VOBA-1610 file (N, C-alpha, C; in pm, whole numbers, padded with zeros to 5 digits, always signed):
BEGIN
Met+06219+02320-03113Met+06086+02275-03079Met+05985+02354-03162Gln+05886+02284-03215Gln+05786+02350-03299Gln+05647+02312-03249Ala+05558+02410-03242Ala+05422+02386-03196Ala+05340+02316-03304Lys+05246+02233-03260Lys+05157+02165-03354Lys+05036+02254-03381Gly+04974+02230-03496Gly+04847+02297-03523Gly+04738+02237-03437Leu+04629+02308-03419Leu+04521+02262-03333Leu+04464+02130-03383Ala+04444+02117-03513Ala+04386+01993-03567Ala+04477+01874-03537Gln+04608+01891-03552Gln+04702+01783-03524Gln+04704+01750-03375Phe+04699+01852-03292Phe+04696+01832-03146Phe+04573+01753-03105Leu+04455+01791-03160Leu+04332+01718-03128Leu+04340+01574-03177Ala+04396+01553-03297Ala+04409+01417-03350Ala+04497+01332-03259Asp+04607+01389-03208Asp+04695+01316-03118Asp+04624+01277-02989Leu+04528+01358-02948Leu+04452+01328-02827Leu+04334+01235-02853Gly+04312+01202-02982Gly+04200+01114-03016Gly+04066+01187-03022Ile+04072+01318-03040Ile+03950+01399-03045Ile+03921+01433-03191Thr+03800+01402-03237Thr+03761+01432-03373Thr+03707+01574-03378Lys+03768+01655-03461Lys+03725+01794-03474Lys+03594+01800-03552Thr+03499+01879-03504Thr+03370+01895-03571Thr+03326+02039-03559Asn+03248+02083-03655Asn+03193+02219-03649Asn+03047+02218-03608Ser+02988+02101-03591Ser+02849+02095-03547Ser+02844+02110-03396Arg+02725+02141-03347Arg+02709+02164-03203Arg+02593+02081-03149Pro+02602+01949-03153Pro+02490+01869-03105Pro+02475+01878-02953His+02353+01894-02910His+02318+01892-02768His+02398+01991-02684Val+02408+02112-02733Val+02473+02217-02656Val+02370+02268-02556Arg+02393+02250-02430Arg+02289+02275-02331Arg+02268+02422-02299Asn+02361+02509-02340Asn+02344+02649-02303Asn+02297+02735-02421Asp+02247+02673-02529Asp+02190+02751-02638Asp+02059+02813-02593Asn+02029+02927-02648Asn+01903+02994-02618Asn+01816+02985-02743Pro+01710+02904-02741Pro+01629+02886-02861Pro+01566+03016-02909Phe+01535+03106-02818Phe+01476+03233-02859Phe+01578+03318-02934Ser+01700+03318-02885Ser+01806+03393-02951Ser+01838+03334-03088Glu+01842+03201-03097Glu+01869+03135-03224Glu+01760+03169-03326Ser+01636+03168-03283Ser+01524+03202-03371Ser+01534+03348-03417Gln+01572+03432-03326Gln+01585+03575-03356Gln+01692+03599-03464Phe+01806+03532-03452Phe+01912+03551-03551Phe+01872+03497-03688Lys+01801+03384-03689Lys+01758+03328-03817Lys+01656+03422-03883Thr+01564+03475-03805Thr+01465+03568-03860Thr+01535+03691-03915Met+01634+03742-03844Met+01707+03860-03890Met+01776+03833-04023Lys+01842+03719-04030Lys+01920+03685-04149Lys+01833+03671-04273Tyr+01710+03624-04258Tyr+01623+03600-04372Tyr+01526+03714-04401Arg+01536+03824-04329Arg+01451+03940-04359Arg+01495+04002-04491Pro+01400+04045-04575Pro+01437+04108-04702Pro+01521+04234-04684Gln+01507+04303-04572Gln+01581+04427-04547Gln+01725+04403-04503Phe+01759+04277-04470Phe+01894+04250-04421Phe+01994+04269-04535Pro+02092+04358-04518Pro+02185+04387-04628Pro+02293+04280-04642Gln+02355+04276-04760Gln+02469+04188-04780Gln+02585+04231-04690Arg+02604+04362-04680Arg+02709+04420-04595Arg+02657+04550-04536Phe+02702+04579-04417Phe+02673+04708-04356Phe+02782+04806-04395Gly+02743+04930-04424Gly+02841+05030-04462Gly+02932+05071-04348Ser+02878+05065-04226Ser+02956+05104-04109Ser+02894+05040-03985Gln+02961+05057-03873Gln+02908+05006-03747Gln+02778+05077-03712Thr+02769+05205-03744Thr+02648+05282-03718Thr+02531+05226-03799Asp+02556+05189-03926Asp+02451+05129-04009Asp+02401+05000-03946Gly+02492+04917-03897Gly+02454+04792-03832Gly+02371+04816-03707Arg+02411+04912-03627Arg+02336+04944-03505Arg+02197+04997-03538Asp+02189+05083-03639Asp+02059+05138-03679Asp+01967+05026-03728Phe+02021+04934-03809Phe+01942+04823-03857Phe+01892+04738-03740Cys+01982+04704-03648Cys+01946+04620-03534Cys+01845+04688-03443Arg+01860+04816-03422Arg+01765+04890-03338Arg+01624+04877-03394Ala+01609+04899-03524Ala+01478+04888-03589Ala+01430+04742-03589Phe+01520+04649-03619Phe+01483+04507-03626Phe+01434+04456-03491Phe+01510+04483-03384Phe+01472+04430-03254Phe+01341+04490-03204Gly+01316+04615-03234Gly+01187+04675-03199Gly+01073+04602-03268Trp+01088+04577-03398Trp+00987+04504-03475Trp+00973+04361-03422Tyr+01085+04295-03400Tyr+01085+04154-03361Tyr+01014+04134-03227His+01039+04221-03132His+00983+04202-02999His+00839+04253-02985Arg+00801+04352-03062Arg+00668+04413-03046Arg+00567+04377-03154Glu+00614+04341-03274Glu+00520+04323-03386Glu+00524+04184-03449His+00633+04111-03435His+00648+03981-03502His+00581+03871-03421Tyr+00480+03805-03481Tyr+00408+03698-03415Tyr+00478+03565-03443His+00505+03488-03339His+00582+03365-03349His+00490+03243-03345Ser+00501+03158-03446Ser+00417+03039-03451Ser+00446+02946-03333Ala+00570+02937-03290Ala+00606+02849-03179Ala+00560+02905-03044Met+00518+03031-03043Met+00473+03094-02919Met+00325+03131-02930Ala+00246+03041-02990Ala+00101+03057-03003Ala+00063+03187-03075Tyr+00145+03225-03171Tyr+00124+03348-03250Tyr+00112+03471-03161Leu+00201+03477-03063Leu+00213+03595-02976Leu+00347+03660-03004Thr+00361+03783-02958Thr+00490+03851-02971Thr+00573+03820-02846Pro+00706+03828-02856Pro+00789+03806-02737Pro+00754+03904-02624Glu+00721+04026-02658Glu+00686+04125-02557Glu+00562+04081-02478Thr+00462+04028-02547Thr+00340+03982-02481Thr+00370+03869-02383Val+00452+03776-02425Val+00486+03662-02339Val+00573+03708-02223His+00674+03791-02251His+00768+03835-02148His+00698+03912-02036Tyr+00604+03996-02071Tyr+00537+04078-01970Tyr+00413+04011-01911Gly+00394+03882-01936Gly+00289+03805-01871Gly+00148+03833-01920Arg+00135+03881-02041Arg+00001+03910-02095Arg-00050+03798-02186Ala+00022+03688-02195Ala-00013+03580-02288Ala-00150+03521-02257Ser-00177+03486-02132Ser-00305+03422-02099Ser-00421+03516-02127Glu-00404+03645-02101Glu-00508+03744-02128Glu-00538+03752-02278Val-00433+03758-02360Val-00450+03767-02505Val-00512+03639-02560Leu-00463+03523-02513Leu-00517+03396-02561Leu-00663+03379-02520Ser-00699+03421-02401Ser-00839+03414-02357Ser-00927+03503-02444Ser-00878+03620-02473Ser-00952+03713-02559Ser-00971+03655-02698Arg-00867+03595-02753Arg-00876+03531-02885Arg-00977+03416-02883Gln-00973+03335-02776Gln-01065+03222-02767Gln-01209+03272-02758Ala-01233+03377-02684Ala-01368+03433-02673Ala-01416+03482-02810Leu-01330+03547-02884Leu-01366+03596-03016Leu-01396+03481-03111Leu-01314+03375-03106Leu-01340+03258-03190Leu-01472+03191-03154Met-01502+03182-03027Met-01628+03121-02985Met-01748+03207-03027Glu-01731+03336-03026Glu-01835+03427-03075Glu-01862+03402-03223Ala-01756+03388-03301Ala-01770+03358-03444Ala-01833+03221-03464Tyr-01794+03125-03383Tyr-01849+02989-03393Tyr-01999+02990-03362Thr-02037+03061-03257Thr-02178+03067-03219Thr-02261+03134-03328Ala-02206+03237-03389Ala-02278+03310-03494Ala-02294+03226-03621Asn-02198+03141-03652Asn-02204+03064-03775Asn-02127+02933-03760Pro-02183+02834-03691Pro-02110+02710-03665Pro-02079+02628-03790Ser-02154+02648-03898Ser-02130+02569-04020Ser-01995+02604-04085Arg-01939+02719-04052Arg-01808+02757-04108Arg-01694+02677-04046Phe-01719+02617-03932Phe-01615+02546-03858Phe-01641+02396-03868Ile-01581+02332-03966Ile-01606+02192-03996Ile-01560+02100-03883Gly-01449+02133-03821Gly-01392+02047-03717Gly-01447+02072-03578Gly-01553+02146-03566Gly-01609+02176-03435Gly-01560+02311-03384Pro-01583+02339-03258Pro-01543+02468-03203Pro-01392+02491-03217Pro-01352+02610-03257Pro-01209+02639-03274Pro-01138+02654-03140Arg-01009+02625-03141Arg-00925+02639-03022Arg-00800+02717-03060Val-00765+02814-02977Val-00642+02888-03003Val-00523+02802-02962Pro-00409+02818-03029Pro-00290+02742-02986Pro-00245+02789-02847Gln-00185+02698-02774Gln-00137+02730-02639Gln+00015+02744-02640Leu+00064+02817-02543Leu+00210+02831-02529Leu+00271+02697-02489Pro+00388+02665-02542Pro+00453+02540-02500Pro+00501+02551-02356Glu+00512+02437-02290Glu+00560+02437-02152Glu+00710+02459-02146Ala+00782+02405-02246Ala+00927+02419-02253Ala+00967+02436-02398Val+01078+02506-02420Val+01127+02529-02555Val+01269+02475-02562Trp+01296+02394-02666Trp+01425+02330-02680Trp+01477+02345-02822Ile+01608+02351-02837Ile+01671+02334-02967Ile+01702+02186-02982Asn+01763+02127-02882Asn+01795+01984-02879Asn+01731+01926-02752Pro+01609+01873-02763Pro+01546+01819-02642Pro+01625+01701-02587Pro+01623+01686-02455Pro+01696+01572-02396Pro+01630+01442-02437Asn+01707+01337-02444Asn+01652+01205-02476Asn+01562+01159-02363Ser+01446+01108-02397Ser+01353+01062-02294Ser+01379+00916-02257Ala+01478+00854-02318Ala+01507+00713-02291Ala+01589+00697-02166
//
């Protein structure tokens, strides 16, 4: 008796093997964004010299990512600001500053009074079908 390979076993069951992950419901969009940002940072090395090098890099990266990196999908706030519930305070402060600038010189704002972006209500990698 000889065991089949996984691909042959799946084919016998009528299952098409794929490496894509469409509509995976347990993905974390924040984590996915974090990994992509890490991978495309200029400081990200081709290889780490050791496990300690990797940990040191990640320690510095995650500190920067959570406290200093402003996310366009999160109304240009940091994850730390959103996580600790300071988002509405920061956005209100930004809106007040923009309105102050608008009042001082409205001709600079062609489209009317400026509005700060708002936080999304929900974040998805694969949004559910609305049909």
